[in-house]
C-alpha positions in Angstrom: -39.0 40.0 120.8 -39.3 42.1 117.7 -37.2 45.1 116.8 -39.5 48.0 116.0 -36.8 50.6 115.7 -36.9 52.2 112.3 -33.7 51.4 110.1 -32.5 55.1 110.2 -32.7 54.9 114.1 -30.5 51.7 114.1 -27.7 53.4 112.1 -24.8 54.3 114.3 -21.5 56.1 113.7 -18.8 53.5 113.5 -15.5 53.0 111.7 -16.2 51.7 108.2 -14.6 48.3 107.3 -12.9 49.0 103.9 -9.8 50.8 103.2 -9.2 52.8 99.9 -6.7 51.6 97.4 -3.0 51.7 98.4 -2.4 53.6 95.2 -4.1 56.6 96.8 -1.0 57.2 98.8 0.9 57.9 95.6 -2.0 60.1 94.3 -2.1 62.1 97.5 1.6 62.5 97.5 1.7 63.8 93.9 -1.0 66.3 94.5 0.7 67.6 97.6 4.1 67.7 95.9 2.6 69.8 93.1 1.5 72.4 95.7 4.8 72.3 97.5 6.7 72.7 94.2 4.7 75.8 93.3 5.1 77.4 96.7 8.8 76.6 97.1 9.5 77.5 93.5 7.8 81.0 93.8 9.7 81.6 97.1 13.0 80.6 95.5 12.5 82.8 92.5 11.9 85.8 94.7 14.8 85.0 97.1 17.3 84.2 94.4 16.4 86.9 91.8 16.1 89.8 94.4 19.2 91.9 95.1 18.3 92.2 98.8 15.5 89.7 99.7 13.7 90.3 102.9 14.8 88.1 105.8 11.2 86.8 106.3 11.1 85.5 102.7 14.3 83.6 103.2 13.0 82.2 106.4 9.7 81.1 104.8 11.7 79.4 102.1 13.8 77.5 104.6 10.7 76.5 106.6 9.0 75.4 103.5 12.0 73.3 102.5 11.9 71.5 105.9 8.1 71.1 106.0 7.6 69.9 102.5 9.4 66.6 102.9 7.8 65.9 106.2 4.4 66.7 104.9 5.0 64.5 101.8 6.1 61.6 104.1 3.4 61.8 106.8 0.2 63.1 105.2 -0.4 60.4 102.6 0.3 57.5 105.0 -1.9 59.1 107.7 -4.8 59.7 105.3 -4.5 56.1 104.1 -4.9 54.9 107.7 -8.0 57.2 108.3 -9.9 56.9 104.9 -12.3 54.1 105.0 -15.7 53.3 103.5 -18.5 50.7 103.7 -21.8 50.0 102.1 -24.5 47.9 103.9 -28.0 47.2 103.0 -29.0 50.2 105.1 -26.4 52.9 104.6 -23.1 54.2 103.1 -20.5 54.8 105.8 -17.4 57.0 105.2 -14.5 58.3 107.3 -11.9 60.7 105.8 -9.5 63.5 106.6 -6.1 63.6 108.3 -6.1 66.7 110.5 -9.9 67.3 110.4 -11.7 63.9 110.4 -15.2 63.5 109.0 -17.4 60.5 109.6 -20.6 60.2 107.6 -23.5 57.9 107.3 -25.9 58.2 104.4 -29.0 56.0 104.6 -29.6 54.1 101.4 -33.2 55.4 101.3 -31.9 58.9 101.1 -29.6 58.5 98.1 -30.5 60.5 95.1 -27.6 60.1 92.7 -24.3 58.2 92.5 -21.5 59.7 90.5 -18.0 58.5 89.6 -15.3 61.2 89.0 -11.7 60.8 87.8 -9.2 63.7 87.4 -6.2 63.2 85.1 -4.0 62.2 87.9 -6.4 59.7 89.3 -6.6 58.1 85.9 -2.8 57.7 85.9 -3.1 56.0 89.3 -6.2 53.9 88.1 -8.3 55.6 90.9 -11.7 57.1 91.0 -13.9 58.8 93.5 -17.6 58.2 94.1 -20.0 60.9 95.2 -23.2 59.9 96.7 -25.8 62.8 96.7 -28.4 62.5 99.3 -31.1 64.8 100.7 -28.7 65.9 103.5 -28.0 69.5 104.2 -24.4 68.3 105.0 -23.9 67.7 101.3 -22.8 64.6 99.4 -20.9 61.7 100.8 -17.6 61.2 98.9 -15.4 58.1 98.8 -12.0 59.0 97.2 -9.1 56.9 96.5 -11.0 53.8 95.2 -9.6 51.5 92.7 -11.3 52.3 89.4 -12.8 48.8 89.0 -14.0 48.8 92.6 -15.7 52.3 92.0 -17.5 51.0 89.0 -18.7 47.9 90.9 -19.7 50.0 93.9 -21.7 52.5 91.8 -23.5 49.6 90.1 -24.2 48.0 93.5 -25.5 51.3 95.0 -27.6 52.1 92.0 -29.2 48.6 92.2 -29.7 48.8 96.0 -31.2 52.3 95.8 -33.7 51.2 93.1 -34.8 48.4 95.3 -35.1 50.5 98.4 -38.5 52.0 99.0 -38.7 55.7 99.9 -38.5 59.0 98.0 -34.8 60.1 99.0 -36.0 63.3 100.6 
C-alpha cells in the first residue's frame, strides 16, 4: 500500500519535541523585571513626591508590588514549560506563549529566509532567536530562547534542508 498523501497534508499540529535553553528562564525574568521596575518606580515617584497622592495610585502601587514578584516567579517557568520547537525533514514546528499559546507548522518547502537575532540581553545569556520567514499570511515562525550555538547549527541545518527541498516557497 502506498501513501499518496502530499507531504503538506500529512503534517499535523502536535507538540514539538525540543525545549528551549534553560537560560531563557533568566532572560525572560530580566526582561519582565525591567518592565516592573519602570512601572513600580514611576508609581512610587508619584506617590512619594505628591503632597496628597490619589488613593487609586496608592492602591495600584500596592497591587503592582504584590503582582510583580508573582509574575517574576510564575511567568518564566511557565513559558519554559510551554516553549518548544522541532525541525523534521518536512516542517518546522513551534509552540510558544504562556497566557495565549501559539502552535505553528511551517513546511520546509515554504521557507523563504532563516534569520538569527540577538538583543544585548540575549547576548549576556548566550541566547538567540531564529526567525523562519515563509509564504504564510500568518507571518514568520520564531523560535526564541535557543542556545546561541544551537541556533547557529539550526540555521545551518534549515538552510541546507531548504536548498535541497524542491519548490518555490510560495
